[in-house]
C-alpha positions, 0 to 999 in steps of 0.5 A: 658897780663894785663887786661888793654891791649886787642888785643895789644892795651893800653885801659884804663879800669875803671871797678872795678875788680869784679869777674864774675861768669858764670851760671855754676859757677867758675871765668873766665878771659874774652876777651883773644881772638884776642891777636895774631891779636893785635901783627899783627896790631901793626907791620903793624901800625908801618910800616904805621907810618914810611911810613907816616913820609917819604911821608907826614911828617906834615900831616902823623904825625897828621893823624896816630892814633898811633905812636912809643914812643920816635921814632927818625927820620928815613931815607927812607931806613927804615928796615922792622920791625920784627913781634911783640911778643905777650907777649911783645907788644910795647906800643902805644898811645890810640885810642880815639874819640877825636883823631879820630875827630882830624884826621877828621879835619886834612883831610881838610888841606891836599892838597896832597890827592885827594877828593875821598881819603878824602871822603873814609878816612872820612867814615873810621874815622867816622865808627871808631868813631861810633865803639868807642862810641859803645865800651864806651856804652858796658863798661858802660853796663858792669859796670851797670851789675857788680853793679847789681851783687854786689847789689844782694849779699846774705847779701843785699837780706836778709836785703831787706827781713827784710825791707819788713817784717818791712814795712808790720808790720809798725804801722799806724801813728797818724794824727795831728787832732788838728793841724790848717787847714793851717798846715794840708793843707801843710802836705797834699801837701807834702804827695801828692808830695811824693806819686806821686814820690813813685808811679813813682818809683813803676811804674818804678820797675813794668816795670823793670821785663817785660823789663828784659824779653824782654832783655832776649828774645833778648840777644841770637839773639844779641849774635849770631849776634855779634859773627858772626860779630866778626868772620867775622872781624877776617877773614877780618883782616887775609887777606893780605893788598893791596900793592897799598893802601897808608899808610894813607888809610891802617892805617885808615882801620887797625884802623877801623878793630881793634876798630871794633873787640874791640867793638864786644868783649866788646859787647859780654862780656856786653851781657853775663854779662847783662844776668848774672846780671838779673838772679842774681838780679831777687829776689832782684828786686821782694823784692824791688817791694814789699817794694815799693808797701807796702810803696805806699799803706801805704802812699796812705792810710795816704794821703787819711786820711789826705785829709779827715781830711783837708776836715773835718777841712775846713768844720768845719771851714766854718760851724763855720764861717757861724754860727758866721756870722749868729749870727752877722747878727741877732744881727745887725738887732736889732741895726743899718741898715748899720751894719746889711747890713755888717753882712748879707754880711759876712753871705753870704761870710761864706755861699759861703765858706761853699759851696765852701768847699764841691766843693773842697772836691768833686773835690779832690776826683775826682782828686784822682780817675782820678790819680788812673785810670791813674796810673792803665792804665799806668801800664797795658799799660807798662806791655802789651807793654813788653809782646808784645815786648817779642813776646808772643802774645798767645791766652790767651794774646789775651783774656786778651787784649780783657778784658782789652779793655772792662775795659778801662775808657770811653774816651768820658765821661772824654772828656765831663767832661773837656768840662763841666768844662770850663765855671766853671773855667771861672766863678771861675776866674771871681768870684776871681777877683770880690772878689779881688776888694772887698778886695782892698776896705778894705785896710783902715779899720779905715777910712771905720768904721769912715765913716760908723759911720758918715753915721749913724749919731751923735745921734746913734741908739737904744742907741748906741753911734757913738764910739760904732757904729764905733767899731762894724763896725770895727769888722764887716769889719775885719771879712769881710776882713778875710772871703774874704782872706780865700774865695779868697784862697779857690777859688785859691785852687779850680781853681788850683785843677780844672786845675790839674784835667783837666791835669790829665784827659787829660793825662788819655784820651791820655793814654787810647786812645793810649792803646786802639789803641795799643790793637786794632792794635794787638787783631785783629791778635791774635786767640781767639780760636783754629781752629774748630775741632772735639774736639769742639763737646763735648763743643758744646753739653754741650752748647746746653743742657745749652740753652735748659735746662728746669730749666733755662727757668723756672727760667727765667720765674720766673725772668720775673714774679718777675720783673712784680710784682716789676714794674707793670706800665712798664709791663702794659704800654707795654702790652697796647702798644702791644695790640694797635700794634697787633690789627690794623695790618690787617687794616694797611696792607689794608691801605698800599695798598690803599695809594699805589694805590693812589700814583701810579696815575700820577696826584697825587700831595700829598706827605703826602700819601708817608709820611703816607705809611712810618709811616704805614710801620714802624707800621707794622714792629715794634710789635715783636721787641718792645716786645722782646726789652722790655723783654731784657731791663727788664732782663738787669735791673734785676741786677742778677748774673745768667748767663742764664738771662744775656745771654738771654738778650744779645741774644734777643737784638742781635736778635732784632738788626738783625730782625728789619732793615730786617723786615722794608725793607721787609715791604717796599717791600710789594706789592703796598707798599712804594718801589713799588708804591711810590719809583717806584722800579721795581716790579721784584726787590721788589718781589725778595727782599720780598721773599728772606728777609722772608726766611733770617729772618726765618733762620738767626734770631735764629742763631744770638740769639744762637751765641750772647747768648753764647758769653754773658755768662762767665761760659765756653768760649768753648761754644761760641767757639764751638756751638756759632761759628757754629751758626755764620758760619750758619749766614754767610752761609745764608748771602752769600746765600741771596747775591747770590740770589740778586746779581747773574749776570744773576739774576732778580735783577741785570738785573733790575739794569743794564737795564738803564746802559747797557754797563756801569761799572755795566754791564761790571763788574757784575761778579766782583761785584758778587764775591766781595759781596760773598767775605765778608761772605766767608772771615768772615767764614774762619776767624772764622774757623781758630780761629779768631772768635773775629775778625770775630765777630767784622768785621761782626757787623760793616758790618751789621751796615754799611749795615743797614745804607745803607738801611736807606740811600736808603729809605731816598733817596727814600723819598727825590726823591719822594718829589722832584717829587711831587713838580715838578709834582705839578708845572707842573699841575699848569702851565697846568691849567694856560695854559688851562685858557689862551686858554679857553679865546680865541675864538674857531675856525671853525675847533673846536680847542676850543672844543679840550681843554677838550681832553688834557691829564694830564701830567704824570711825572716820576723820569726821569723829575727830574732836574739833578742838584737836583739829583746830589746835593741830591746824593752828600749830601747823599754820604758825610753823608755816608762817615762820618757815615762809619768813625764813624762805623769803627773808632775803627777798623782802628787802627788794620790796623796799624799792616801792618806798620811792613810789609815792601814792600822793605827795604831802607833808609826810609822803606816803609810798606804795610800800607803806600802803602795801605793808599796812594792808599786809598788817591789816590782813595779819591782824584780821587773821590773828584776831580770828585764830589766836584767841582760840589757840590761846584758849586751847593751849593755855586757858583750858589748863588754868583754873578758870570757868567757861565764862572767864575763858570766854571773856579772856578770849574776847578781850584778847581779840579786841586787844589784837585788833587795837594793836593792829590799828595802831600799827597801821596808823604808825605805818601810814604816818597818820598824825594824831594831832591832825586826826584827833579833831576829825575823830572828835567831830566824827565822835560827836556826829556818831554820838548823836546818830549811833548813840545806842550802838556806842552805848551797847558797845561800852556796855559789852565791855562792862559785861566782859570786865565786870562780868555780872553775866558770863557765857554759860550762866543761866539768867532770867530776863523779864519772862525769858529764862535761858543760857548765855551763849555769846557776848558780842560788841553790840548784843548778847545771845540768850538761848532759852529751853526751846533752843530759841535764841534771844538777842538782847542789847547789852545796854538792857543787861546793864541798866535793867534788872535780871536774875542770874541763877549761876553768878556766884554759885550754881547750887539751887533749891528745889521746892516740891509741895505734896498734899495728903488726905486727912487722917494720914500718918504725918510722921510717916509722910515726913520720914518718907519725903526725907528718905526719897530726897536722901536716896536721890542721886542728884540731890546734894547732901549739904545743905541737907534736904528739909521736909516740913508740915506747912499747914491744914488745907481745905482737903489736904494736909500740906507738906513741902520738901526743900532740897538743893541741886549742884547745878541747873543742868539736871533740874528737870530730871531731878523734879521728875525723879523726885515726883515719881519716887514720892508717889511710889513711896506713898503708895507703898505706905498707903498714904493717900495723896488727896484731891480737893473735896466739896460738901453741897448744902441745898437750901431751895429748889424749883417748885416742880421738883419739890412737888414731885418729891412731895408726891412721892413721899405721900405715896400718890399714884405717879408714873414710873418716870416721875418716880425715877426723877424723884430718886435722881433728885434725891441722890443729887442732894446727897452727892456733890457734882463732878464739877465741884472737885478738881 
């Protein structure tokens, strides 16, 4: 079969017939597999075409990808075609992307197909288009590989070697030193442009070899995948066709399978030829890289020389202009003053241009330096990325990455340079505009010269005629114009150079940051050493002998003596300071005890005692650290190349960094020291800290010196990985032991910490906190043992800095709390003195109350008296500062976590990585903490000082909390890449379900939002709901809390407050009216009663003057004359007190005025009585002889008729 027809299909092959040799040698004919399948597909496709013509002639003809050439119309009873012979295939129309797209378009016009069939056909045709595009890409790759093989012929390689030799032996071109400055600047610009272009080509050539290494590593896997997929496709094609599938569907499936196999065959061939081309052209690529590097180096040298020549020429020209201008100024001073002013101005312009030439030369050098750095960093970055992509992250590569990271340019320095150049560029542009204005004034030189001559006068000066003055003025003005033109051009060039320098530094900062993050992302996960084993015993012993070598220590002493002789002032000053620090140590310790004893008194109101104690504590802690740090600094400044000196300097610096914070904390924990007497820490906690810190310092500091010193030497890396690692493990063991002693669940310190928080989170999870504390040192030790020593060191350093920062924050918080405590204690003492003074002015009573004043004790106020808001504000500020500083400490380590993005949680359309899940979880935690604390901080720091009532502040607080929660949820959705288009249907269905099941919950939530926005009730309002009156204390998402006057809390759903009726006493105005009814006896003076009521209301301290009180005579009652007093109160807080006081004062005023407050009275008229009683009364009246008892009963009955009973009066 011809090469142009593969698999029985006519395919156009535009490749040139270049013989392809396999790695074993010889020529092979490729792509013969699949021809039998081609005949099979051709037969099936022909049958499908015929059936398509019968079933749907207009559409079928347009949809079928191939057709029999010159086929006559056929009937329904079409004979079944015979199988095609592989050696003589039937010619077909080629399957192209355009043809398939036409089929896709035709589907929309076919009304006979249902929508599901159209959808499946569209998917099949789309996959076929994709496969054809892959086929074209494979053919393009084959052509490129064949081109590489042709170019890598023996003749081309020999010619390239000759060119390399010629380039290396090429003589240096002479520079046109006599050319004018303008021409040299033009040549320099052209040379710089060509150099930049050649550097880009060299960078591309340098990146080609690592790219090929990556491809070589990936080709075997791609070949295996393509071969397996081809076998799978062939097996699928051999299966019998489904008879129930229609002709169009069958044709589309057959087309897809055919183009799929053809694409895979071309892909396999392209991969094999790509590997062959790389093997054949590697030598030529290296030669081309050598030639390009030599040309770039030669061109860079020439460009630098040309740049130096331009700077020298500009310097020479500006110097000559300055000297000429100075001569003109000197000559003009002897003649005419206006001419002298012109000459002086020209001299200033020349001097300014000479200074600008120096700035141009300096900026040019800076620009070239930045570009070189950028090229180097870019090249290193590309090479490193290629190594990483090739999967070669070995221990040696990790060492290289760590070294390169330490050699990267300083990003902060270049950012600072860009920031400093901003005002310079603004000043340059302003100067340019000013010079441009001066240049505009020199447009008409003759007129200016003539005006200057007229200004001097017709008589001239110093023997000069007006014509001579005009001529010289014209010459000076012409010189000024030329100077201005050149100065403006130089400023323009300077501004452009600064702009290019900013762009180059910005690219350098961006590339360096990206490269640094790239290294940090991977270097933490590469072993820096082998796992610790017995093989490290030998290097460890060698390291110990090196550290303890007597010769090294003698030489170290010699270095220190030599530095003393070179810098006697430094050593003398430090010696004097050391004497001062050590001499007064005993006195400082005694002073700490005295200050503590004074601070422990409850009447102490002097914060200066705490400040002095802090200074003395620091004084006691720093002597040894000062001496050791000074020695380390002097050794660093010695600039010696001797490794032991540099190792000793690094070790002592690290040792001091560990020792000083621990020693400060230990001294703060002295008996009667800063922590115990001033911060009021528990004596048990202070004693435990003091004892354990002393042991830790004694054991850990020497090990820190050993580990840091061995890490700082470069003689033998195995020393740090052996003895240095063992010392590091010892430090971790000591740290774990210290944490165990301090934070063990039933230890003394933990018991003191949880004594005030019993049954809280700290108490219930004490074992969890304990295990988390121990997990840090244990994890770092395990990492170091496993070979991740660099990772363990970096993490331990940042953990140590974080712990020391927490110690500093803890001490600072103690100082702030002490200051607040002293301030409140001072205020309490002041109020007590004022109260004593007021009480002493009162006369003493008979029982000796005045004499008891002296026995009143002074108040002792502890930390519990601190305001909750003040403590919360201080803690919020401290936590914010801690978070910011923690970010600064851990910022350069966080990129290492980006490696987790390569670990998928589960695959899908959008792959979710472990880093995304962890980041989303961190955002959730931060959101929860922020929603809990930030609104309170906002209220304390901002809302409290705004003209807002308590309800408005509460509403703002709640809305801010909801906003923070919503932002957190949105951020988490974005991090997790949750597609809203897919999620909205789930939320809609969920919303419908919850709407029926939890409709009351949602209704209450919405009503809660309405309450916060519309604010018909607010926190602090007094409302009446049904028969309950109380104060609104909380408005939450579901319900509102009302506290009644019995201090009982009523939980009311928000819906009832919106849809029901309630009375708000304080909605728009808290002024309320108080009504008091008073009844006086008949016959009393009503005018006097009216005046007394108004007087009592006016004199009451709680009653408002506006609106004024009103007293009215309301009417005549059954037993009383009814009066009503109406007055207004400013709020409801003192309503009961006002009622009590008004009642008491009204009663007292009426008593003094002898106005009776009458009680109800009733008159009883008897119309009939029992017969027995009536008979007795009658007998008594006639004087009959009765007993004394009967007479008494008769008298009592008569009395009852005259006086009403007690039950008739209230």
